[in-house]
CHARMM internal coordinates of N, CA and C (Angstrom, degrees):
IC EDIT
DIST 1 N 1 CA 1.4820
DIST 1 CA 1 C 1.5996
ANGL 1 N 1 CA 1 C 109.27
DIST 1 C 2 N 1.2757
ANGL 1 CA 1 C 2 N 115.32
DIHE 1 N 1 CA 1 C 2 N 129.17
DIST 2 N 2 CA 1.4465
ANGL 1 C 2 N 2 CA 113.76
DIHE 1 CA 1 C 2 N 2 CA 179.23
DIST 2 CA 2 C 1.5568
ANGL 2 N 2 CA 2 C 108.50
DIHE 1 C 2 N 2 CA 2 C -114.90
DIST 2 C 3 N 1.3110
ANGL 2 CA 2 C 3 N 118.28
DIHE 2 N 2 CA 2 C 3 N 4.18
DIST 3 N 3 CA 1.4540
ANGL 2 C 3 N 3 CA 121.22
DIHE 2 CA 2 C 3 N 3 CA 176.82
DIST 3 CA 3 C 1.4900
ANGL 3 N 3 CA 3 C 114.26
DIHE 2 C 3 N 3 CA 3 C -76.27
DIST 3 C 4 N 1.3281
ANGL 3 CA 3 C 4 N 119.60
DIHE 3 N 3 CA 3 C 4 N -173.00
DIST 4 N 4 CA 1.4217
ANGL 3 C 4 N 4 CA 124.29
DIHE 3 CA 3 C 4 N 4 CA 177.28
DIST 4 CA 4 C 1.4699
ANGL 4 N 4 CA 4 C 116.86
DIHE 3 C 4 N 4 CA 4 C -62.37
DIST 4 C 5 N 1.1981
ANGL 4 CA 4 C 5 N 120.65
DIHE 4 N 4 CA 4 C 5 N 150.98
DIST 5 N 5 CA 1.4456
ANGL 4 C 5 N 5 CA 130.40
DIHE 4 CA 4 C 5 N 5 CA 174.28
DIST 5 CA 5 C 1.4282
ANGL 5 N 5 CA 5 C 114.28
DIHE 4 C 5 N 5 CA 5 C -126.47
DIST 5 C 6 N 1.2974
ANGL 5 CA 5 C 6 N 122.81
DIHE 5 N 5 CA 5 C 6 N 163.28
DIST 6 N 6 CA 1.4663
ANGL 5 C 6 N 6 CA 122.49
DIHE 5 CA 5 C 6 N 6 CA 177.67
DIST 6 CA 6 C 1.5343
ANGL 6 N 6 CA 6 C 111.70
DIHE 5 C 6 N 6 CA 6 C 97.91
DIST 6 C 7 N 1.3526
ANGL 6 CA 6 C 7 N 110.81
DIHE 6 N 6 CA 6 C 7 N -163.34
DIST 7 N 7 CA 1.5865
ANGL 6 C 7 N 7 CA 114.34
DIHE 6 CA 6 C 7 N 7 CA -178.09
DIST 7 CA 7 C 1.4356
ANGL 7 N 7 CA 7 C 110.84
DIHE 6 C 7 N 7 CA 7 C -73.91
DIST 7 C 8 N 1.3001
ANGL 7 CA 7 C 8 N 118.52
DIHE 7 N 7 CA 7 C 8 N 132.01
DIST 8 N 8 CA 1.3517
ANGL 7 C 8 N 8 CA 120.13
DIHE 7 CA 7 C 8 N 8 CA 179.01
DIST 8 CA 8 C 1.5979
ANGL 8 N 8 CA 8 C 116.51
DIHE 7 C 8 N 8 CA 8 C -57.88
DIST 8 C 9 N 1.3220
ANGL 8 CA 8 C 9 N 119.90
DIHE 8 N 8 CA 8 C 9 N -24.93
DIST 9 N 9 CA 1.3380
ANGL 8 C 9 N 9 CA 119.75
DIHE 8 CA 8 C 9 N 9 CA -176.62
DIST 9 CA 9 C 1.6189
ANGL 9 N 9 CA 9 C 108.84
DIHE 8 C 9 N 9 CA 9 C -72.59
DIST 9 C 10 N 1.3167
ANGL 9 CA 9 C 10 N 118.71
DIHE 9 N 9 CA 9 C 10 N -22.95
DIST 10 N 10 CA 1.4394
ANGL 9 C 10 N 10 CA 120.58
DIHE 9 CA 9 C 10 N 10 CA 174.89
DIST 10 CA 10 C 1.5647
ANGL 10 N 10 CA 10 C 109.88
DIHE 9 C 10 N 10 CA 10 C -66.21
DIST 10 C 11 N 1.3258
ANGL 10 CA 10 C 11 N 118.09
DIHE 10 N 10 CA 10 C 11 N -40.81
DIST 11 N 11 CA 1.4033
ANGL 10 C 11 N 11 CA 123.43
DIHE 10 CA 10 C 11 N 11 CA 179.75
DIST 11 CA 11 C 1.5521
ANGL 11 N 11 CA 11 C 110.10
DIHE 10 C 11 N 11 CA 11 C -65.02
DIST 11 C 12 N 1.3061
ANGL 11 CA 11 C 12 N 116.32
DIHE 11 N 11 CA 11 C 12 N -38.15
DIST 12 N 12 CA 1.4159
ANGL 11 C 12 N 12 CA 121.38
DIHE 11 CA 11 C 12 N 12 CA 173.58
DIST 12 CA 12 C 1.6293
ANGL 12 N 12 CA 12 C 113.85
DIHE 11 C 12 N 12 CA 12 C -60.90
DIST 12 C 13 N 1.2704
ANGL 12 CA 12 C 13 N 113.18
DIHE 12 N 12 CA 12 C 13 N -44.94
DIST 13 N 13 CA 1.4297
ANGL 12 C 13 N 13 CA 116.69
DIHE 12 CA 12 C 13 N 13 CA 169.91
DIST 13 CA 13 C 1.4874
ANGL 13 N 13 CA 13 C 119.84
DIHE 12 C 13 N 13 CA 13 C -60.78
DIST 13 C 14 N 1.2419
ANGL 13 CA 13 C 14 N 111.58
DIHE 13 N 13 CA 13 C 14 N -30.28
DIST 14 N 14 CA 1.5604
ANGL 13 C 14 N 14 CA 114.48
DIHE 13 CA 13 C 14 N 14 CA 176.78
DIST 14 CA 14 C 1.4889
ANGL 14 N 14 CA 14 C 109.74
DIHE 13 C 14 N 14 CA 14 C -73.16
DIST 14 C 15 N 1.3655
ANGL 14 CA 14 C 15 N 119.28
DIHE 14 N 14 CA 14 C 15 N -32.08
DIST 15 N 15 CA 1.4050
ANGL 14 C 15 N 15 CA 118.54
DIHE 14 CA 14 C 15 N 15 CA -174.10
DIST 15 CA 15 C 1.6817
ANGL 15 N 15 CA 15 C 110.42
DIHE 14 C 15 N 15 CA 15 C -97.03
DIST 15 C 16 N 1.2871
ANGL 15 CA 15 C 16 N 116.23
DIHE 15 N 15 CA 15 C 16 N -17.52
DIST 16 N 16 CA 1.3770
ANGL 15 C 16 N 16 CA 123.91
DIHE 15 CA 15 C 16 N 16 CA -179.70
DIST 16 CA 16 C 1.6088
ANGL 16 N 16 CA 16 C 110.70
DIHE 15 C 16 N 16 CA 16 C -136.78
DIST 16 C 17 N 1.2701
ANGL 16 CA 16 C 17 N 110.09
DIHE 16 N 16 CA 16 C 17 N 85.25
DIST 17 N 17 CA 1.4727
ANGL 16 C 17 N 17 CA 110.33
DIHE 16 CA 16 C 17 N 17 CA -174.08
DIST 17 CA 17 C 1.5313
ANGL 17 N 17 CA 17 C 117.33
DIHE 16 C 17 N 17 CA 17 C -77.13
DIST 17 C 18 N 1.3595
ANGL 17 CA 17 C 18 N 120.80
DIHE 17 N 17 CA 17 C 18 N -18.48
DIST 18 N 18 CA 1.4812
ANGL 17 C 18 N 18 CA 126.62
DIHE 17 CA 17 C 18 N 18 CA 168.77
DIST 18 CA 18 C 1.4839
ANGL 18 N 18 CA 18 C 111.19
DIHE 17 C 18 N 18 CA 18 C -114.07
DIST 18 C 19 N 1.2971
ANGL 18 CA 18 C 19 N 111.55
DIHE 18 N 18 CA 18 C 19 N 114.62
DIST 19 N 19 CA 1.4177
ANGL 18 C 19 N 19 CA 118.34
DIHE 18 CA 18 C 19 N 19 CA -179.35
DIST 19 CA 19 C 1.6229
ANGL 19 N 19 CA 19 C 108.06
DIHE 18 C 19 N 19 CA 19 C -112.40
DIST 19 C 20 N 1.2951
ANGL 19 CA 19 C 20 N 113.45
DIHE 19 N 19 CA 19 C 20 N 25.97
DIST 20 N 20 CA 1.5705
ANGL 19 C 20 N 20 CA 117.28
DIHE 19 CA 19 C 20 N 20 CA -175.60
DIST 20 CA 20 C 1.4438
ANGL 20 N 20 CA 20 C 110.09
DIHE 19 C 20 N 20 CA 20 C -71.61
DIST 20 C 21 N 1.2667
ANGL 20 CA 20 C 21 N 125.12
DIHE 20 N 20 CA 20 C 21 N -16.90
DIST 21 N 21 CA 1.4851
ANGL 20 C 21 N 21 CA 124.45
DIHE 20 CA 20 C 21 N 21 CA -179.05
DIST 21 CA 21 C 1.4774
ANGL 21 N 21 CA 21 C 111.69
DIHE 20 C 21 N 21 CA 21 C -115.80
DIST 21 C 22 N 1.3809
ANGL 21 CA 21 C 22 N 120.08
DIHE 21 N 21 CA 21 C 22 N 17.57
DIST 22 N 22 CA 1.3955
ANGL 21 C 22 N 22 CA 125.77
DIHE 21 CA 21 C 22 N 22 CA -179.23
DIST 22 CA 22 C 1.6715
ANGL 22 N 22 CA 22 C 111.02
DIHE 21 C 22 N 22 CA 22 C -114.28
DIST 22 C 23 N 1.3017
ANGL 22 CA 22 C 23 N 104.97
DIHE 22 N 22 CA 22 C 23 N 166.44
DIST 23 N 23 CA 1.5368
ANGL 22 C 23 N 23 CA 110.03
DIHE 22 CA 22 C 23 N 23 CA 166.87
DIST 23 CA 23 C 1.5613
ANGL 23 N 23 CA 23 C 103.16
DIHE 22 C 23 N 23 CA 23 C -119.00
DIST 23 C 24 N 1.3817
ANGL 23 CA 23 C 24 N 112.52
DIHE 23 N 23 CA 23 C 24 N 156.79
DIST 24 N 24 CA 1.4029
ANGL 23 C 24 N 24 CA 121.68
DIHE 23 CA 23 C 24 N 24 CA 179.61
DIST 24 CA 24 C 1.5729
ANGL 24 N 24 CA 24 C 107.08
DIHE 23 C 24 N 24 CA 24 C -126.03
DIST 24 C 25 N 1.3091
ANGL 24 CA 24 C 25 N 108.22
DIHE 24 N 24 CA 24 C 25 N 133.19
DIST 25 N 25 CA 1.4067
ANGL 24 C 25 N 25 CA 116.77
DIHE 24 CA 24 C 25 N 25 CA 172.91
DIST 25 CA 25 C 1.6152
ANGL 25 N 25 CA 25 C 111.37
DIHE 24 C 25 N 25 CA 25 C -121.93
DIST 25 C 26 N 1.2885
ANGL 25 CA 25 C 26 N 115.21
DIHE 25 N 25 CA 25 C 26 N 116.11
DIST 26 N 26 CA 1.5428
ANGL 25 C 26 N 26 CA 117.92
DIHE 25 CA 25 C 26 N 26 CA -170.12
DIST 26 CA 26 C 1.5015
ANGL 26 N 26 CA 26 C 108.85
DIHE 25 C 26 N 26 CA 26 C -128.65
DIST 26 C 27 N 1.3108
ANGL 26 CA 26 C 27 N 112.82
DIHE 26 N 26 CA 26 C 27 N 149.18
DIST 27 N 27 CA 1.5183
ANGL 26 C 27 N 27 CA 117.91
DIHE 26 CA 26 C 27 N 27 CA 169.78
DIST 27 CA 27 C 1.5442
ANGL 27 N 27 CA 27 C 105.23
DIHE 26 C 27 N 27 CA 27 C -146.12
DIST 27 C 28 N 1.3822
ANGL 27 CA 27 C 28 N 112.50
DIHE 27 N 27 CA 27 C 28 N 160.83
DIST 28 N 28 CA 1.4600
ANGL 27 C 28 N 28 CA 114.50
DIHE 27 CA 27 C 28 N 28 CA 177.09
DIST 28 CA 28 C 1.5828
ANGL 28 N 28 CA 28 C 102.63
DIHE 27 C 28 N 28 CA 28 C 147.33
DIST 28 C 29 N 1.3269
ANGL 28 CA 28 C 29 N 111.40
DIHE 28 N 28 CA 28 C 29 N -164.74
DIST 29 N 29 CA 1.5208
ANGL 28 C 29 N 29 CA 121.82
DIHE 28 CA 28 C 29 N 29 CA -178.23
DIST 29 CA 29 C 1.5761
ANGL 29 N 29 CA 29 C 103.79
DIHE 28 C 29 N 29 CA 29 C -67.18
DIST 29 C 30 N 1.3893
ANGL 29 CA 29 C 30 N 111.65
DIHE 29 N 29 CA 29 C 30 N 147.26
DIST 30 N 30 CA 1.4695
ANGL 29 C 30 N 30 CA 117.46
DIHE 29 CA 29 C 30 N 30 CA -177.13
DIST 30 CA 30 C 1.5361
ANGL 30 N 30 CA 30 C 113.09
DIHE 29 C 30 N 30 CA 30 C -48.75
DIST 30 C 31 N 1.3364
ANGL 30 CA 30 C 31 N 113.44
DIHE 30 N 30 CA 30 C 31 N -46.34
DIST 31 N 31 CA 1.4922
ANGL 30 C 31 N 31 CA 116.35
DIHE 30 CA 30 C 31 N 31 CA 179.79
DIST 31 CA 31 C 1.5470
ANGL 31 N 31 CA 31 C 117.01
DIHE 30 C 31 N 31 CA 31 C -56.01
DIST 31 C 32 N 1.3499
ANGL 31 CA 31 C 32 N 112.59
DIHE 31 N 31 CA 31 C 32 N -37.41
DIST 32 N 32 CA 1.4579
ANGL 31 C 32 N 32 CA 120.06
DIHE 31 CA 31 C 32 N 32 CA 175.78
DIST 32 CA 32 C 1.4384
ANGL 32 N 32 CA 32 C 111.22
DIHE 31 C 32 N 32 CA 32 C -73.06
DIST 32 C 33 N 1.2377
ANGL 32 CA 32 C 33 N 126.06
DIHE 32 N 32 CA 32 C 33 N -43.80
DIST 33 N 33 CA 1.4661
ANGL 32 C 33 N 33 CA 124.33
DIHE 32 CA 32 C 33 N 33 CA 169.81
DIST 33 CA 33 C 1.3723
ANGL 33 N 33 CA 33 C 118.06
DIHE 32 C 33 N 33 CA 33 C -58.68
DIST 33 C 34 N 1.3144
ANGL 33 CA 33 C 34 N 120.76
DIHE 33 N 33 CA 33 C 34 N -43.43
DIST 34 N 34 CA 1.4902
ANGL 33 C 34 N 34 CA 125.59
DIHE 33 CA 33 C 34 N 34 CA 178.99
DIST 34 CA 34 C 1.4368
ANGL 34 N 34 CA 34 C 111.22
DIHE 33 C 34 N 34 CA 34 C -70.60
DIST 34 C 35 N 1.3522
ANGL 34 CA 34 C 35 N 122.32
DIHE 34 N 34 CA 34 C 35 N -34.78
DIST 35 N 35 CA 1.5373
ANGL 34 C 35 N 35 CA 126.62
DIHE 34 CA 34 C 35 N 35 CA 178.53
DIST 35 CA 35 C 1.5950
ANGL 35 N 35 CA 35 C 105.46
DIHE 34 C 35 N 35 CA 35 C -67.02
DIST 35 C 36 N 1.2901
ANGL 35 CA 35 C 36 N 115.31
DIHE 35 N 35 CA 35 C 36 N -42.85
DIST 36 N 36 CA 1.3881
ANGL 35 C 36 N 36 CA 119.38
DIHE 35 CA 35 C 36 N 36 CA -174.90
DIST 36 CA 36 C 1.6035
ANGL 36 N 36 CA 36 C 108.94
DIHE 35 C 36 N 36 CA 36 C -67.56
DIST 36 C 37 N 1.3433
ANGL 36 CA 36 C 37 N 115.37
DIHE 36 N 36 CA 36 C 37 N -48.21
DIST 37 N 37 CA 1.4740
ANGL 36 C 37 N 37 CA 119.06
DIHE 36 CA 36 C 37 N 37 CA 179.88
DIST 37 CA 37 C 1.4743
ANGL 37 N 37 CA 37 C 109.48
DIHE 36 C 37 N 37 CA 37 C -56.21
DIST 37 C 38 N 1.3769
ANGL 37 CA 37 C 38 N 115.12
DIHE 37 N 37 CA 37 C 38 N -54.57
DIST 38 N 38 CA 1.4803
ANGL 37 C 38 N 38 CA 118.06
DIHE 37 CA 37 C 38 N 38 CA 178.05
DIST 38 CA 38 C 1.4589
ANGL 38 N 38 CA 38 C 121.40
DIHE 37 C 38 N 38 CA 38 C -52.61
DIST 38 C 39 N 1.2904
ANGL 38 CA 38 C 39 N 112.39
DIHE 38 N 38 CA 38 C 39 N -44.97
DIST 39 N 39 CA 1.4556
ANGL 38 C 39 N 39 CA 121.29
DIHE 38 CA 38 C 39 N 39 CA 178.39
DIST 39 CA 39 C 1.5649
ANGL 39 N 39 CA 39 C 118.28
DIHE 38 C 39 N 39 CA 39 C -71.79
DIST 39 C 40 N 1.3570
ANGL 39 CA 39 C 40 N 108.37
DIHE 39 N 39 CA 39 C 40 N -39.05
DIST 40 N 40 CA 1.5412
ANGL 39 C 40 N 40 CA 113.71
DIHE 39 CA 39 C 40 N 40 CA 177.37
DIST 40 CA 40 C 1.4367
ANGL 40 N 40 CA 40 C 112.80
DIHE 39 C 40 N 40 CA 40 C -66.61
DIST 40 C 41 N 1.3705
ANGL 40 CA 40 C 41 N 114.93
DIHE 40 N 40 CA 40 C 41 N -37.82
DIST 41 N 41 CA 1.4666
ANGL 40 C 41 N 41 CA 117.38
DIHE 40 CA 40 C 41 N 41 CA -178.44
DIST 41 CA 41 C 1.6015
ANGL 41 N 41 CA 41 C 112.92
DIHE 40 C 41 N 41 CA 41 C -77.49
DIST 41 C 42 N 1.4493
ANGL 41 CA 41 C 42 N 109.05
DIHE 41 N 41 CA 41 C 42 N -42.82
DIST 42 N 42 CA 1.4414
ANGL 41 C 42 N 42 CA 108.23
DIHE 41 CA 41 C 42 N 42 CA -176.97
DIST 42 CA 42 C 1.5819
ANGL 42 N 42 CA 42 C 115.07
DIHE 41 C 42 N 42 CA 42 C -77.67
DIST 42 C 43 N 1.3776
ANGL 42 CA 42 C 43 N 116.56
DIHE 42 N 42 CA 42 C 43 N -42.31
DIST 43 N 43 CA 1.3869
ANGL 42 C 43 N 43 CA 120.44
DIHE 42 CA 42 C 43 N 43 CA 179.39
DIST 43 CA 43 C 1.5362
ANGL 43 N 43 CA 43 C 115.31
DIHE 42 C 43 N 43 CA 43 C -88.65
DIST 43 C 44 N 1.2964
ANGL 43 CA 43 C 44 N 118.83
DIHE 43 N 43 CA 43 C 44 N -42.42
DIST 44 N 44 CA 1.3884
ANGL 43 C 44 N 44 CA 126.76
DIHE 43 CA 43 C 44 N 44 CA -174.20
DIST 44 CA 44 C 1.6052
ANGL 44 N 44 CA 44 C 111.50
DIHE 43 C 44 N 44 CA 44 C -85.95
DIST 44 C 45 N 1.2195
ANGL 44 CA 44 C 45 N 121.25
DIHE 44 N 44 CA 44 C 45 N -8.14
DIST 45 N 45 CA 1.4491
ANGL 44 C 45 N 45 CA 124.85
DIHE 44 CA 44 C 45 N 45 CA 177.82
DIST 45 CA 45 C 1.5683
ANGL 45 N 45 CA 45 C 111.89
DIHE 44 C 45 N 45 CA 45 C 64.48
DIST 45 C 46 N 1.4126
ANGL 45 CA 45 C 46 N 111.45
DIHE 45 N 45 CA 45 C 46 N 28.66
DIST 46 N 46 CA 1.4371
ANGL 45 C 46 N 46 CA 116.67
DIHE 45 CA 45 C 46 N 46 CA 174.86
DIST 46 CA 46 C 1.5213
ANGL 46 N 46 CA 46 C 111.48
DIHE 45 C 46 N 46 CA 46 C -71.01
DIST 46 C 47 N 1.3587
ANGL 46 CA 46 C 47 N 122.36
DIHE 46 N 46 CA 46 C 47 N 126.87
DIST 47 N 47 CA 1.4142
ANGL 46 C 47 N 47 CA 123.55
DIHE 46 CA 46 C 47 N 47 CA 176.28
DIST 47 CA 47 C 1.5206
ANGL 47 N 47 CA 47 C 105.25
DIHE 46 C 47 N 47 CA 47 C -56.92
DIST 47 C 48 N 1.3776
ANGL 47 CA 47 C 48 N 120.73
DIHE 47 N 47 CA 47 C 48 N 135.32
DIST 48 N 48 CA 1.4868
ANGL 47 C 48 N 48 CA 119.00
DIHE 47 CA 47 C 48 N 48 CA 178.73
DIST 48 CA 48 C 1.5692
ANGL 48 N 48 CA 48 C 113.97
DIHE 47 C 48 N 48 CA 48 C -61.31
DIST 48 C 49 N 1.2557
ANGL 48 CA 48 C 49 N 111.51
DIHE 48 N 48 CA 48 C 49 N -31.43
DIST 49 N 49 CA 1.5059
ANGL 48 C 49 N 49 CA 113.58
DIHE 48 CA 48 C 49 N 49 CA 175.50
DIST 49 CA 49 C 1.5342
ANGL 49 N 49 CA 49 C 120.78
DIHE 48 C 49 N 49 CA 49 C -64.26
DIST 49 C 50 N 1.4418
ANGL 49 CA 49 C 50 N 108.88
DIHE 49 N 49 CA 49 C 50 N -13.02
DIST 50 N 50 CA 1.4096
ANGL 49 C 50 N 50 CA 113.79
DIHE 49 CA 49 C 50 N 50 CA -176.84
DIST 50 CA 50 C 1.5774
ANGL 50 N 50 CA 50 C 113.99
DIHE 49 C 50 N 50 CA 50 C -99.61
DIST 50 C 51 N 1.3985
ANGL 50 CA 50 C 51 N 112.02
DIHE 50 N 50 CA 50 C 51 N 13.08
DIST 51 N 51 CA 1.4838
ANGL 50 C 51 N 51 CA 116.27
DIHE 50 CA 50 C 51 N 51 CA -175.53
DIST 51 CA 51 C 1.5217
ANGL 51 N 51 CA 51 C 102.97
DIHE 50 C 51 N 51 CA 51 C -108.31
DIST 51 C 52 N 1.3801
ANGL 51 CA 51 C 52 N 116.55
DIHE 51 N 51 CA 51 C 52 N 123.42
DIST 52 N 52 CA 1.4736
ANGL 51 C 52 N 52 CA 120.66
DIHE 51 CA 51 C 52 N 52 CA -178.35
DIST 52 CA 52 C 1.5834
ANGL 52 N 52 CA 52 C 102.50
DIHE 51 C 52 N 52 CA 52 C -123.07
DIST 52 C 53 N 1.2601
ANGL 52 CA 52 C 53 N 113.80
DIHE 52 N 52 CA 52 C 53 N 139.40
DIST 53 N 53 CA 1.4704
ANGL 52 C 53 N 53 CA 120.30
DIHE 52 CA 52 C 53 N 53 CA -173.99
DIST 53 CA 53 C 1.4618
ANGL 53 N 53 CA 53 C 115.75
DIHE 52 C 53 N 53 CA 53 C -150.10
DIST 53 C 54 N 1.2725
ANGL 53 CA 53 C 54 N 113.97
DIHE 53 N 53 CA 53 C 54 N 155.33
DIST 54 N 54 CA 1.5543
ANGL 53 C 54 N 54 CA 122.81
DIHE 53 CA 53 C 54 N 54 CA 177.77
DIST 54 CA 54 C 1.4957
ANGL 54 N 54 CA 54 C 102.73
DIHE 53 C 54 N 54 CA 54 C -140.14
DIST 54 C 55 N 1.4599
ANGL 54 CA 54 C 55 N 118.73
DIHE 54 N 54 CA 54 C 55 N 105.86
DIST 55 N 55 CA 1.3550
ANGL 54 C 55 N 55 CA 122.65
DIHE 54 CA 54 C 55 N 55 CA -179.39
DIST 55 CA 55 C 1.4562
ANGL 55 N 55 CA 55 C 106.86
DIHE 54 C 55 N 55 CA 55 C -89.16
DIST 55 C 56 N 1.3133
ANGL 55 CA 55 C 56 N 118.36
DIHE 55 N 55 CA 55 C 56 N 137.81
DIST 56 N 56 CA 1.5282
ANGL 55 C 56 N 56 CA 131.35
DIHE 55 CA 55 C 56 N 56 CA 173.46
DIST 56 CA 56 C 1.4039
ANGL 56 N 56 CA 56 C 107.53
DIHE 55 C 56 N 56 CA 56 C -79.07
DIST 56 C 57 N 1.3496
ANGL 56 CA 56 C 57 N 120.33
DIHE 56 N 56 CA 56 C 57 N 83.96
DIST 57 N 57 CA 1.4538
ANGL 56 C 57 N 57 CA 126.17
DIHE 56 CA 56 C 57 N 57 CA 179.41
DIST 57 CA 57 C 1.4707
ANGL 57 N 57 CA 57 C 112.00
DIHE 56 C 57 N 57 CA 57 C -90.19
DIST 57 C 58 N 1.3464
ANGL 57 CA 57 C 58 N 114.32
DIHE 57 N 57 CA 57 C 58 N 121.72
DIST 58 N 58 CA 1.5149
ANGL 57 C 58 N 58 CA 116.59
DIHE 57 CA 57 C 58 N 58 CA 179.51
DIST 58 CA 58 C 1.5948
ANGL 58 N 58 CA 58 C 107.34
DIHE 57 C 58 N 58 CA 58 C -93.49
DIST 58 C 59 N 1.3491
ANGL 58 CA 58 C 59 N 111.21
DIHE 58 N 58 CA 58 C 59 N 173.04
DIST 59 N 59 CA 1.4722
ANGL 58 C 59 N 59 CA 118.40
DIHE 58 CA 58 C 59 N 59 CA -174.86
DIST 59 CA 59 C 1.5773
ANGL 59 N 59 CA 59 C 105.63
DIHE 58 C 59 N 59 CA 59 C -65.59
DIST 59 C 60 N 1.3842
ANGL 59 CA 59 C 60 N 117.60
DIHE 59 N 59 CA 59 C 60 N -27.23
DIST 60 N 60 CA 1.4342
ANGL 59 C 60 N 60 CA 119.89
DIHE 59 CA 59 C 60 N 60 CA -179.06
DIST 60 CA 60 C 1.6566
ANGL 60 N 60 CA 60 C 109.80
DIHE 59 C 60 N 60 CA 60 C -69.57
DIST 60 C 61 N 1.3299
ANGL 60 CA 60 C 61 N 111.17
DIHE 60 N 60 CA 60 C 61 N -40.29
DIST 61 N 61 CA 1.3886
ANGL 60 C 61 N 61 CA 120.16
DIHE 60 CA 60 C 61 N 61 CA -179.21
DIST 61 CA 61 C 1.6262
ANGL 61 N 61 CA 61 C 106.20
DIHE 60 C 61 N 61 CA 61 C -63.44
DIST 61 C 62 N 1.1910
ANGL 61 CA 61 C 62 N 120.54
DIHE 61 N 61 CA 61 C 62 N -46.78
DIST 62 N 62 CA 1.4209
ANGL 61 C 62 N 62 CA 127.22
DIHE 61 CA 61 C 62 N 62 CA 177.94
DIST 62 CA 62 C 1.6032
ANGL 62 N 62 CA 62 C 112.46
DIHE 61 C 62 N 62 CA 62 C -57.18
DIST 62 C 63 N 1.4100
ANGL 62 CA 62 C 63 N 109.41
DIHE 62 N 62 CA 62 C 63 N -51.86
DIST 63 N 63 CA 1.5009
ANGL 62 C 63 N 63 CA 111.72
DIHE 62 CA 62 C 63 N 63 CA 174.41
DIST 63 CA 63 C 1.5142
ANGL 63 N 63 CA 63 C 117.50
DIHE 62 C 63 N 63 CA 63 C -53.14
DIST 63 C 64 N 1.3461
ANGL 63 CA 63 C 64 N 116.48
DIHE 63 N 63 CA 63 C 64 N -38.57
DIST 64 N 64 CA 1.4525
ANGL 63 C 64 N 64 CA 125.46
DIHE 63 CA 63 C 64 N 64 CA -175.71
DIST 64 CA 64 C 1.4843
ANGL 64 N 64 CA 64 C 109.94
DIHE 63 C 64 N 64 CA 64 C -68.34
DIST 64 C 65 N 1.3871
ANGL 64 CA 64 C 65 N 119.43
DIHE 64 N 64 CA 64 C 65 N -32.60
DIST 65 N 65 CA 1.3850
ANGL 64 C 65 N 65 CA 124.14
DIHE 64 CA 64 C 65 N 65 CA -175.91
DIST 65 CA 65 C 1.4520
ANGL 65 N 65 CA 65 C 115.34
DIHE 64 C 65 N 65 CA 65 C -67.25
END
COOR INIT
IC SEED 1 N 1 CA 1 C
IC BUILD
């Protein structure tokens, strides 16, 4: 594989540095969703109210919380 690796949201930020006029819909493991939210808002200037997400929380995630 010679393509990108790592979190998908990092590739998005490489291609779209300014997310200030966009909406983001994300889903996945809690760490993926939280990482995307944090980085899109801090680095990509995404307004927090334009980030929509559904975390795939397992019973193990709930027990650890």
